[in-house]
SEMAR-927928 format. One record per residue (C-alpha): residue number from 0; residue in three letters; x negated, y, z negated. Coordinates in steps of 0.5 Angstrom, whole numbers. Each point is the difference from the previous one (the first is absolute). Layout:
     k     r    east   north      up
   NUM   ala       X       Y       Z
...
This chain:
     k     r    east   north      up
     0   unk    -167     200    -139
     1   unk       5       3       5
     2   unk       4       6      -4
     3   unk       4       3       6
     4   unk       7      -2      -3
     5   unk      -2       4      -6
     6   unk      -2       6       4
     7   unk       6       4      -1
     8   unk       0      -2      -8
     9   unk      -7       2       0
    10   unk       1       7       4
    11   unk       6       1      -5
    12   unk      -4      -1      -6
    13   unk      -6       5       3
    14   unk       6       5       1
    15   unk       3      -1      -7
    16   unk      -6      -1      -5
    17   unk       4       2      -6
    18   unk       4      -7       2
    19   unk      -6      -4       1
    20   unk       0      -1      -8
    21   unk       6      -3       0
    22   unk      -1      -5       6
    23   unk      -7      -2      -3
    24   unk       4      -2      -6
    25   unk       6      -4       4
    26   unk      -5      -4       4
    27   unk      -4      -2      -6
    28   unk       6      -1      -4
    29   unk       3      -5       6
    30   unk      -6      -3       1
    31   unk      -1      -3      -7
    32   unk       8      -1      -1
    33   unk       2      -7      -1
    34   unk       2      -3       7
    35   unk       1       7       3
    36   unk      -8       0       1
    37   unk       0      -6       5
    38   unk       4       5       5
    39   unk      -4       6      -1
    40   unk      -6       1       4
    41   unk      -4       3      -6
    42   unk      -7      -1       3
    43   unk       2       4       6
    44   unk       3       5      -3
    45   unk      -5       1      -5
    46   unk      -5       0       5
    47   unk       3       6       4
    48   unk       1       4      -7
    49   unk      -7      -1      -1
    50   unk      -2       3       7
    51   unk       5       6      -2
    52   unk      -4       1      -6
    53   unk      -7      -1       4
    54   unk       2       6       5
    55   unk       2       4      -6
    56   unk       8       0       1
    57   unk       1      -2      -7
    58   unk      -4       0      -6
    59   unk      -4      -6      -2
    60   unk       1       0      -8
    61   unk       8       1       0
    62   unk       1      -5       5
    63   unk      -5      -5      -4
    64   unk       4       1      -6
    65   unk       7       0       3
    66   unk      -2      -7       4
    67   unk      -2      -2      -7
    68   unk       6       2      -3
    69   unk       4      -3       5
    70   unk      -4      -7       0
    71   unk       1       0      -8
    72   unk       8       1       0
    73   unk       1      -5       6
    74   unk      -4      -5      -4
    75   unk       3       2      -7
    76   unk       8      -1       3
    77   unk      -2      -6       3
    78   unk      -3      -3      -7
    79   unk       6       3      -3
    80   unk       5      -4       4
    81   unk      -4      -6      -1
    82   unk       0       1      -8
    83   unk       7       2       0
    84   unk       3      -6       4
    85   unk      -5      -5      -1
    86   unk       2      -6       5
    87   unk       7       3       2
    88   unk      -4       4       4
    89   unk      -1      -6       5
    90   unk       8       0       1
    91   unk       1       8       1
    92   unk       0       3       7
    93   unk      -5       1       4
    94   unk      -5      -4      -5
    95   unk       4      -7       1
    96   unk      -2       0       8
    97   unk      -7      -1      -2
    98   unk      -1      -6      -4
    99   unk      -7      -1       3
   100   unk      -2       6      -2
   101   unk       1      -1      -7
   102   unk      -4      -6       0
   103   unk      -6       3       3
   104   unk       1       6      -5
   105   unk       0      -5      -6
   106   unk      -6      -4       2
   107   unk      -4       6       1
   108   unk       2       2      -7
   109   unk      -2      -6      -3
   110   unk      -6       0       3
   111   unk      -3       7      -1
   112   unk       5       2      -6
   113   unk       0       7      -2
   114   unk      -6       1       5
   115   unk       6      -2       6
   116   unk       3       7      -1
   117   unk      -7       3       2
   118   unk      -2      -5       6
   119   unk       8       0       2
   120   unk      -1       7       3
   121   unk      -4      -2       5
   122   unk       3      -7       2
   123   unk       5       2       5
   124   unk       4      -7      -1
   125   unk       1       1      -7
   126   unk       0       7      -1
   127   unk       7       2      -1
   128   unk       2      -5      -4
   129   unk      -6      -1      -5
   130   unk       3       5      -5
   131   unk       7      -3       0
   132   unk      -3      -7      -2
   133   unk      -5       3      -5
   134   unk       7       3      -4
   135   unk       4      -7       1
   136   unk      -6      -4      -3
   137   unk       0       5      -6
   138   unk      -7       4       1
   139   unk       0       5      -6
   140   unk       2       7       3
   141   unk      -6       4      -3
   142   unk      -4      -5       3
   143   unk       3       1       7
   144   unk       0       7      -1
   145   unk      -7       1      -1
   146   unk      -2      -5       6
   147   unk       5       4       4
   148   unk      -3       6       0
   149   unk      -7      -2       1
   150   unk       2      -4       6
   151   unk       4       6       3
   152   unk      -7       4      -1
   153   unk      -4      -5       4
   154   unk       6      -1       5
   155   unk       1       8       2
   156   unk      -7       1       2
   157   unk      -1      -7       4
   158   unk       6       2       4
   159   unk       0       7       1
   160   unk      -8       1       2
   161   unk      -3      -6       3
   162   unk      -3       4       6
   163   unk      -1       6      -4
   164   unk      -4      -3      -6
   165   unk      -4      -4       5
   166   unk      -2       7       3
   167   unk      -1       4      -6
   168   unk      -4      -6      -4
   169   unk      -5       0       7
   170   unk      -1       7      -1
   171   unk      -2       0      -7
   172   unk      -4      -6       1
   173   unk      -4       3       6
   174   unk      -1       7      -4
   175   unk      -3      -3      -7
   176   unk      -1      -7       1
   177   unk      -5      -2      -4
   178   unk       1       5      -6
   179   unk       7      -2       0
   180   unk      -1      -8       0
   181   unk      -6       0      -5
   182   unk       5       4      -5
   183   unk       6      -4       2
   184   unk      -4      -6      -2
   185   unk      -3       2      -6
   186   unk       7       2      -2
   187   unk       3      -6       2
   188   unk      -5      -4      -4
   189   unk       1       4      -6
   190   unk       8      -2       0
   191   unk      -1      -7       2
   192   unk      -5      -1      -6
   193   unk       5       4      -5
   194   unk       5      -5       2
   195   unk      -4      -6       0
   196   unk      -2       2      -7
   197   unk       7       1      -2
   198   unk       2      -7       2
   199   unk      -5      -3      -3
   200   unk       1       3      -6
   201   unk       7      -1       0
   202   unk      -1      -7       1
   203   unk      -5      -1      -5
   204   unk       4       3      -6
   205   unk       7      -1       2
   206   unk       0      -7      -2
   207   unk      -4       1      -6
   208   unk       4       7      -3
   209   unk       4      -3      -5
   210   unk      -6      -5      -3
   211   unk      -5       6       0
   212   unk       6       5      -4
   213   unk       1      -6      -5
   214   unk      -8       0      -1
   215   unk       0       7      -1
   216   unk       5       0      -5
   217   unk      -3      -5      -4
   218   unk      -7       3       0
   219   unk       3       7      -2
   220   unk       3      -3      -6
   221   unk      -7      -2      -2
   222   unk      -3       7       1
   223   unk       4       6      -3
   224   unk      -3       6       3
   225   unk      -1      -2       7
   226   unk       5      -5       0
   227   unk       5       6      -1
   228   unk      -1       2       7
   229   unk       0      -7       3
   230   unk       7      -1      -4
   231   unk       3       6       2
   232   unk      -1      -2       8
   233   unk       2      -7       0
   234   unk       4      -1      -6
   235   unk       7       1       1
   236   unk       2       1      -8
   237   unk      -5       6       0
   238   unk       1       7       2
   239   unk      -5       2       5
   240   unk       0       7       0
   241   unk      -6       0      -5
   242   unk      -4      -5       4
   243   unk       1       3       7
   244   unk      -3       7      -4
   245   unk      -6      -3      -2
   246   unk      -1      -4       7
   247   unk       1       7       3
   248   unk      -5       3      -5
   249   unk      -5      -6       1
   250   unk       0       1       8
   251   unk      -2       7      -1
   252   unk      -6      -1      -5
   253   unk      -2      -6       5
   254   unk       0       5       6
   255   unk      -4       5      -4
   256   unk      -5      -5      -3
   257   unk      -1      -4       7
   258   unk      -1       7       3
   259   unk      -5       2      -5
   260   unk      -4      -7       0
   261   unk       0       1       8
   262   unk      -4       7      -1
   263   unk      -5      -3      -5
   264   unk      -2      -7       4
   265   unk      -3      -1       6
   266   unk       7      -2       4
   267   unk       1       8       0
   268   unk      -5       1       6
   269   unk       3      -6       4
   270   unk       7       2      -1
   271   unk      -1       7       2
   272   unk      -4      -3       6
   273   unk       6      -4       2
   274   unk       5       6      -1
   275   unk      -4       4       5
   276   unk      -1      -6       5
   277   unk       7      -1       0
   278   unk       2       7       0
   279   unk      -5       2       6
   280   unk       3      -7       4
   281   unk       7       2       0
   282   unk      -1       7       1
   283   unk      -4      -2       6
   284   unk       6      -5       2
   285   unk       5       6       0
   286   unk       4       2       6
   287   unk       6       5       1
   288   unk       5      -6       1
   289   unk      -3      -3      -6
   290   unk       0       7      -4
   291   unk       8       0       1
   292   unk       1      -7      -2
   293   unk      -4       0      -6
   294   unk       3       7      -2
   295   unk       7      -2       1
   296   unk      -1      -6      -5
   297   unk      -4       4      -5
   298   unk       6       5       0
   299   unk       5      -6      -2
   300   unk      -5      -1      -6
   301   unk       1       8      -2
   302   unk       3       2      -7
   303   unk       6       3       3
   304   unk       2      -7       3
   305   unk      -2      -4      -6
   306   unk       4       5      -4
   307   unk       6      -1       4
   308   unk       0      -8       0
   309   unk      -1       0      -7
   310   unk       5       5      -2
   311   unk       5      -4       5
   312   unk      -1      -7      -3
   313   unk       0       3      -7
   314   unk       7       3       1
   315   unk       3      -6       3
   316   unk      -3      -5      -6
   317   unk       3       5      -5
   318   unk       6       0       4
   319   unk       1      -7       0
   320   unk      -2       0      -8
   321   unk      -7      -4       1
   322   unk      -3       3      -5
   323   unk      -6      -5      -1
   324   unk      -2       1       8
   325   unk       1       7       0
   326   unk      -5       1      -6
   327   unk      -5      -5       3
   328   unk       1       4       7
   329   unk      -1       7      -3
   330   unk      -6      -3      -4
   331   unk      -3      -2       7
   332   unk       0       7       2
   333   unk      -2       4      -6
   334   unk      -6      -5      -1
   335   unk      -2       2       7
   336   unk       1       7      -1
   337   unk      -3       1      -7
   338   unk      -6      -5       1
   339   unk      -2       4       7
   340   unk       0       6      -3
   341   unk      -4      -2      -6
   342   unk      -5      -3       3
   343   unk      -1       5       6
   344   unk      -1       5      -6
   345   unk      -5      -4      -4
   346   unk      -4      -2       5
   347   unk       0       6       5
   348   unk      -3      -4       6
   349   unk       0       4       6
   350   unk       3      -2       7
   351   unk      -4      -1       6
   352   unk       3       7       3
   353   unk       4       5      -3
   354   unk       7       0       1
   355   unk       4       1      -6
   356   unk       1       4      -6
   357   unk       0      -1      -8
   358   unk       0      -7      -2
   359   unk       1      -3       7
   360   unk      -7       3       2
   361   unk      -3      -6      -4
   362   unk      -1      -6       3
   363   unk       1      -6      -5
   364   unk       4      -4       0
   365   unk       4       1       7
   366   unk       7       3      -2
   367   unk       4      -3       6
   368   unk      -3      -7      -1
   369   unk       2       0      -8
   370   unk       7       2       2
   371   unk       1      -5       5
   372   unk      -3      -5      -4
   373   unk       5       1      -6
   374   unk       6       2       4
   375   unk       0      -5       6
   376   unk      -3      -5      -5
   377   unk       5       0      -5
   378   unk       6       1       5
   379   unk      -3      -7       3
   380   unk       1      -3      -7
   381   unk       7       3      -1
   382   unk       2      -3       7
   383   unk      -4      -6      -1
   384   unk       4      -2      -7
   385   unk       6       0       4
   386   unk      -2      -5       6
   387   unk      -1      -7       1
   388   unk      -7      -2      -1
   389   unk      -1      -2       7
   390   unk       1       8       2
   391   unk      -4       3      -6
   392   unk      -7      -1       3
   393   unk       3       4       6
   394   unk       2       6      -4
   395   unk      -6       0      -4
   396   unk      -4       0       7
   397   unk       4       6       3
   398   unk      -1       4      -6
   399   unk      -8      -2       1
   400   unk       1       3       7
   401   unk       3       6      -2
   402   unk      -6       1      -5
   403   unk      -6      -2       4
   404   unk       3       5       6
   405   unk       0       6      -4
   406   unk      -6      -2      -4
   407   unk      -4      -1       7
   408   unk       3       7       3
   409   unk      -3       4      -6
   410   unk      -7      -4       1
   411   unk       1       1       8
   412   unk       2       8      -1
   413   unk      -7       1      -4
   414   unk       5       2      -6
   415   unk      -4      -5      -5
   416   unk      -6      -4      -1
   417   unk       1      -8       0
   418   unk      -1       0      -7
   419   unk       6       5      -1
   420   unk       4      -5       4
   421   unk      -2      -6      -4
   422   unk       1       3      -7
   423   unk       7       2       2
   424   unk       2      -7       3
   425   unk      -3      -3      -7
   426   unk       3       5      -4
   427   unk       7       0       3
   428   unk       0      -8       1
   429   unk      -2      -1      -7
   430   unk       5       4      -3
   431   unk       6      -3       5
   432   unk      -3      -7      -3
   433   unk       1       2      -7
   434   unk       7       3       1
   435   unk       2      -5       5
   436   unk      -1      -6      -5
   437   unk       3       4      -6
   438   unk       6       1       5
   439   unk       1      -7       2
   440   unk      -1      -3      -7
   441   unk       5       4      -3
   442   unk       8      -1       1
   443   unk       3       5       5
   444   unk       6       0       4
   445   unk       0      -2       7
   446   unk      -1       5       5
   447   unk       3       0       7
   448   unk      -6       0       5
   449   unk       3       3       6
   450   unk       0       7      -3
   451   unk      -7      -1      -2
   452   unk      -2      -1       7
   453   unk       5       5       3
   454   unk      -1       6      -4
   455   unk      -8       0       0
   456   unk       1      -1       8
   457   unk       5       6       0
   458   unk      -4       5      -4
   459   unk      -6      -2       5
   460   unk       4       1       6
   461   unk       3       7      -3
   462   unk      -5       3      -4
   463   unk      -6      -3       3
   464   unk       2       2       7
   465   unk       2       7      -2
   466   unk      -7       1      -4
   467   unk      -4      -3       6
   468   unk       3       4       5
   469   unk       0       7      -4
   470   unk      -7      -1      -3
   471   unk      -4      -4       5
   472   unk      -3       5       4
   473   unk      -3       3      -7
   474   unk      -2      -6      -2
   475   unk      -4      -2       6
   476   unk      -4       7      -1
   477   unk      -1      -2      -7
   478   unk      -3      -7       2
   479   unk      -3       2       6
   480   unk      -8      -2       1
   481   unk      -4       6      -3
   482   unk      -5       1       6
   483   unk      -7       3      -2
   484   unk      -1       6       4
   485   unk      -7       1       1
   486   unk      -4       6       3
   487   unk      -4       1       6
   488   unk      -3       6       4
   489   unk       3       1       6
   490   unk      -7       1       4
   491   unk      -2      -7      -3
   492   unk       6      -3       2
   493   unk      -1       3       7
   494   unk      -7      -2       0
   495   unk      -1      -7      -2
   496   unk       5      -1      -6
   497   unk       6      -2       4
   498   unk      -4      -7       1
   499   unk       1      -2      -7
   500   unk       8       0       1
   501   unk       3      -7       2
   502   unk      -1      -2       7
   503   unk       6      -5       0
   504   unk       7       0      -3
   505   unk      -1      -3      -7
   506   unk       5      -6      -1
   507   unk       0      -5      -6
   508   unk      -7      -1      -3
   509   unk      -4       5       5
   510   unk       3      -4       6
   511   unk      -1       3       6
   512   unk       6       3       5
   513   unk      -1       5       5
   514   unk      -6       5       1
   515   unk       1       6      -3
   516   unk      -2       5       6
   517   unk       3       6      -2
   518   unk      -2       5      -6
   519   unk       4       7      -1
   520   unk      -2       5      -5
   521   unk       5       5      -2
   522   unk       8       1      -1
   523   unk       3      -6       3
   524   unk       6       4       3
   525   unk      -5       4       4
   526   unk      -2      -6       4
   527   unk       7      -2       0
   528   unk       3       6       3
   529   unk      -6       0       5
   530   unk       2      -7       3
   531   unk       8       2       0
   532   unk      -1       6       4
   533   unk      -4      -5       5
   534   unk       6      -5       1
   535   unk      -2      -5      -6
   536   unk       6      -2      -4
   537   unk       2      -3      -7
   538   unk       2      -7       1
   539   unk       6      -2      -3
   540   unk       0      -3      -7
   541   unk       0      -8      -1
   542   unk       7      -1      -2
   543   unk       5      -6       1
   544   unk       3       3       6
   545   unk      -7       1       3
   546   unk      -2      -7      -1
   547   unk       6      -3       4
   548   unk      -3       3       6
   549   unk      -6      -5       0
   550   unk       5      -5       1
   551   unk       2       2       7
   552   unk      -3      -4       6
   553   unk      -3       5       4
   554   unk      -1       6      -4
   555   unk      -4       7       2
   556   unk      -6       2      -5
   557   unk       4       7      -1
   558   unk       6      -4      -3
   559   unk      -4      -4      -5
   560   unk      -2       2      -7
   561   unk      -8      -1      -1
   562   unk      -2      -4      -6
   563   unk      -2       4      -6
   564   unk      -7      -1      -2
   565   unk      -3       0      -7
   566   unk      -7       3      -2
   567   unk      -3      -1      -7
   568   unk       7      -1      -2
   569   unk       3       6       3
   570   unk       5       1       6
   571   unk      -3       5       5
   572   unk       1       8      -2
   573   unk       1       1       8
   574   unk       2      -4       5
   575   unk       1       3       7
   576   unk       2      -3       7
   577   unk      -1       2       7
   578   unk       4      -5       4
   579   unk      -2       2       7
   580   unk      -7      -2      -1
   581   unk       2      -6      -6
   582   unk      -5       4      -5
   583   unk       1       0      -7
   584   unk      -3       3      -6
   585   unk       0      -1      -7
   586   unk      -4       4      -6
   587   unk      -1      -2      -7
   588   unk      -3       4      -6
   589   unk      -7      -1      -1
   590   unk       0       2      -7
   591   unk      -5       6       1
   592   unk       0       7       0
   593   unk      -5       4       4
   594   unk      -3       6      -3
   595   unk       0       6       0
   596   unk       8       1      -1
   597   unk       2      -8      -2
   598   unk       3      -1       7
   599   unk       2      -7       1
   600   unk      -3      -6       4
   601   unk       4      -5       4
   602   unk      -2      -6       4
   603   unk       3      -5       5
   604   unk       1      -2       7
   605   unk       2       1       7
   606   unk       2      -6       3
   607   unk       4      -3       6
   608   unk       7      -3      -1
   609   unk       2      -6       4
   610   unk       6      -5       0
   611   unk      -1      -7      -3
   612   unk       5      -5       1
   613   unk       1      -5      -6
   614   unk       5      -5      -1
   615   unk       7       3       1
   616   unk      -3       7      -1
   617   unk      -4       5       4
   618   unk      -4       5      -5
   619   unk      -5       6       2
   620   unk      -7      -2      -3
   621   unk      -7       4       1
   622   unk      -4      -2       6
   623   unk      -7      -3      -2
   624   unk      -4       5       4
   625   unk      -1       7      -4
   626   unk      -5       3       5
   627   unk       5       2       6
   628   unk       5       3      -5
   629   unk      -5       4      -3
   630   unk      -2       3       7
   631   unk       8       1       2
   632   unk       0       4      -7
   633   unk      -6       5       1
   634   unk       4       5       4
   635   unk       5       1      -5
   636   unk      -5       3      -5
   637   unk      -4       4       5
   638   unk       3       6      -3
   639   unk      -2      -2      -7
   640   unk      -7       0      -3
   641   unk      -3      -7       1
   642   unk      -6      -4       1
   643   unk      -2      -8       1
   644   unk      -4      -4      -5
   645   unk      -2      -7       1
   646   unk      -1      -6      -5
   647   unk      -7      -2       0
   648   unk       3      -7      -2
   649   unk       6      -3       1
   650   unk       3      -6      -4
   651   unk       4      -3       6
   652   unk      -5      -4       5
   653   unk       6       1       5
   654   unk      -3       6       4
   655   unk       7       0       5
   656   unk       4       2      -7
   657   unk      -4       6      -1
   658   unk      -6       3       1
   659   unk      -1       4      -6
   660   unk       2       7       2
   661   unk       4       4      -5
   662   unk       3       7       2
   663   unk      -1       5      -6
   664   unk       5       6       0
   665   unk       1       6      -4
   666   unk       4       6      -1
   667   unk      -2       7       1
   668   unk       2       1      -8
   669   unk      -5      -6      -2
   670   unk      -6       3       3
   671   unk      -4       4      -6
């Protein structure tokens, strides 16, 4: 792609980054504006802007959000033109000059319906006319706004970061390939199962809802006591407060009784084994990137975010005088709060690890899961009631995705047992079912669905983003894997015990990576300073800008950022390079403290870097030969305390990879 004609403009942006935001918005706006987008080189300009982002000239997130805003505004004005002028738009300049374009747009819209707004952003010939066509053909504004925002969120990264996304994803895959793949497959399978259950349940129950409600009303008339509950839920002529209160108490009693039965019958040991197995499996699949992602998702389920969402929507419902909807919405939130507090205090189930104080120190049920189930579940009920039948299942499916994502994050982070998550889901969804039936069966004024979609989205983007940014590091420490540090005598380690440490870098389920041919006893800063004084350097961190260098046709090793490696779910604590000799050293905690003195023990490798050419990219990888770099490294530790050890049995049959030699090093302060 030739960008020579744009070079003066790009140079100006680089010199005036404060104006870059206005330029990004203008490009995205023009690219999406009716007819104007035909003449706008949006692909070229957005690619150029993405390059500036990767090089660090302008920041990614402001650029991303301005591109989204410009795209939404451009399509929004185009839709308004079609919605306001209708067929008269064809006779207005400059639209009257493109009758064939309107025909293509109408045909595309008739084939794909509302999805054409999403698809149309990525289809060049019809992109600038689809929003105007949708307005002309009478698409509801709230529906257009929803799809418009979603499509803009997909369009911006697709046009901004085509090469950068590829490079970043390649680095991520190389570092944590198997662990991340297993975790992602598990999460996707869980989400797919949740959506499948929602769709099957809806298709089974929706056509029979009226018939089931009539039968339940008839049954309740013949059963005075139990019938009061069912009649209050499904009979529009009966007040529902008493029935819902009894349902809430019944759910509490059922939870207590079921928990007591599980403790008394043979199912309890099996459930405990399942809890323990899933806990250890997911802790073994944890990666630094997975921790960041799941912590952020879990933070979106924290109490402050849910409270802001509940209060915002409650105030809007009260302002609109929709008191019945407001009462049910408040009942959904209060049930989650009260029921969680009561069950935690009544059962006092300990968490897998200590991370909270007070009532939150207890595990059952998962408060995040109960809150998410009640709030997002009933929010879906409020929205779905106002939608056409064909869109309701999508609404419920999206809510289920939110609920299951938050629930899985709690399981992944080790904050809860599986039984806590399952109990929280059943408890919350049962309440939403009862509350939703009561709300749908009692006559309530209609609600505009657009605010019900936009207000929660704004709360998540504002309060949720603020909360994630300000408490992310604190929560990462809270949810960090708690590694048990064992004691080992220094003399035992130096004699024979060093052989008990892993011989290879551990990937998922014990899969072997590179040989671990170094062990260091003592403060890591001592070894780092020693090597820095001898010319070693800290490599640049893996960033978008650094990954962009992988795209160079003939790069040098010095300008390429090495790929990170993960050992037992953790990034290296020390990474140093000696570019002249193409050497790299990485060390991880060994989770041992040497006595006396409780000095930390570290293990890792010294290896040789080489350039590996892949399609479109060149990346630095490790040479399979680990004996040569060891010989090159020995002179650098001549002034340290060290000795050589050899593995008696090497798990790898290829002698050309590693001869089993391990270099043991220690500082003066470590010796007893």
